[in-house]
N, C-alpha and C positions, 0 to 999 in steps of 0.2 A: 435472488439477492441482487444480481446485476440489473434487473428491471427497475429497482428502486434507486439506482445510482446514476442513471443517465444525466439527470440535472446537475448532480455533484461533479461528474467528470466534465460536463460542459462548462461549468463555472471554473474548474481548475484550468481548462484549456484557455478560456477567455482571459483569465488573470495571469497566465503563464507561470503557474505553480510548478516547481520542480519537485516531483514526487514519483515514487515507484510503488505499484501494488506488490505487496509481499504476502507471506503467510498462506493461509488456507485458500483464499480466492486465487492467488497466483498458482498454487498447486493445481487447482481445478482447471484453470486456464491452460496449464501445461499438460493436462490429460489425466490427472488423478481423480478418480471417482469418489468424492466424499462430500459431505454436507458441512457447510460453515455458515455462521450467522453474523459475522462481522467483517468489515473491511479493514485490513491492516495496510498502512502505507508508511513508507520511509521517506522523509523529506530532506531536502538540502537544509541543513540547520544554520541558516543565516537569518538575520533580522528582517531583511527585505522579503525573503521567500516566506517566512512565517507570517508576516503581515499580509502578503497576497493570499496565503492559504486561508487565514481567518476571514478575510474579506470574501473569498470565494465560497466558503462554507455558509456565511451569513446570506450571501446572494442566493444560495441554493436552499434557503429556508431551514438551515440547521442552527437554530437559535442558541444552542449551548456554546457556540463559538464566540458569542458576544460576552460570555462570562469569564474569559481568560485573556490575558495580555500576551503579546508576542514574547516578552521576557519570561513569563511563567511557562509558556509552551516550550521555549528553548531550554529552560532550566530542568525539564523533566525528560527522562528517556522515553517514557510513554505517557501520552495524554489520551484519555478515553472521552469521546463525545457520544452521548447517548441521546439521539433524537428519534425521528421515525426510522432511522437506520443507525447502527452502531459503527463508528469509525475510530480505530485505534491509530493515533498518529505517533510515529516513532522518530526521534531525532538521531538515534543510532540503534544498531542491532548487531548482535554477535555474528561474526563470520563474513561480513561484507562492509566495505567502505562506500559511502554514497557516490563519490565522484567516479570511482571505477565502475560501479554498478550502473551509473547513469550512462556512461559511454557504451555499455553493452545492453542497454534496455531494449525491450521489444515494444513496438506500438501495435496494439490490438484494437479491434472495433467491435462494438455491440450496439445494435439498433442505431446505426449512424453516429455513434459517439466514439471517438478515439480516446484511448487512455494508455498510460505507460506501465509496463509490467517488467519486473525484474527478470533477467535472463534465466534460463534453465540452470546454467552453471552456478550463478549466484544464488539462486533459490536453493539448490542442493547444499551449497556452502553454508547458507544461513540456517537451514534445517539441521545439518550435522552439528553446527555450533550450538544450537538450542538443545539438541539431544533428548528431547522428550520422546516418549514412545510414539505418539502420533506423528511427530516430525520424522522420526527414523522410518516409520512405515511409509510416509510420503516419499522419502528418499528412495526406498526400495522400489516403489512403484514408478517413480520418475526414471530410475536407472533401467528398469524393465522396459519402459517405453523407448529408451535410447537404443536398446538391443534389438528392437523390432524393426 
């Protein structure tokens, strides 16, 4: 999955998009062995940041970003973009506040591309708040990793 996202992360960096990788990919990056088929990101829900995000996605050849306005993006808690990769953009998510999570973010790299990932603490908080079976299993595995 990360192989297909290098160009996207590069565009996010170039456009200075404030985002955090959350969800399944964040869990994998923090050591949980599981498959996931989409990228979940939490963005700073401001007009300027939403505009930069949509521009970055278009630049990365994710054409569905041209079908939505910044206002529409900000009016929804989750917007799904389905192109050659699926990206779920969240303006808010249970268990964490963007600004606090942004201060604790981790910068990771893959194939010479840097990207921002929610901290382990915030990832656990968001997964506990979501409360789905898969999320609770991720929490169990994340906490096991903390003990080792």
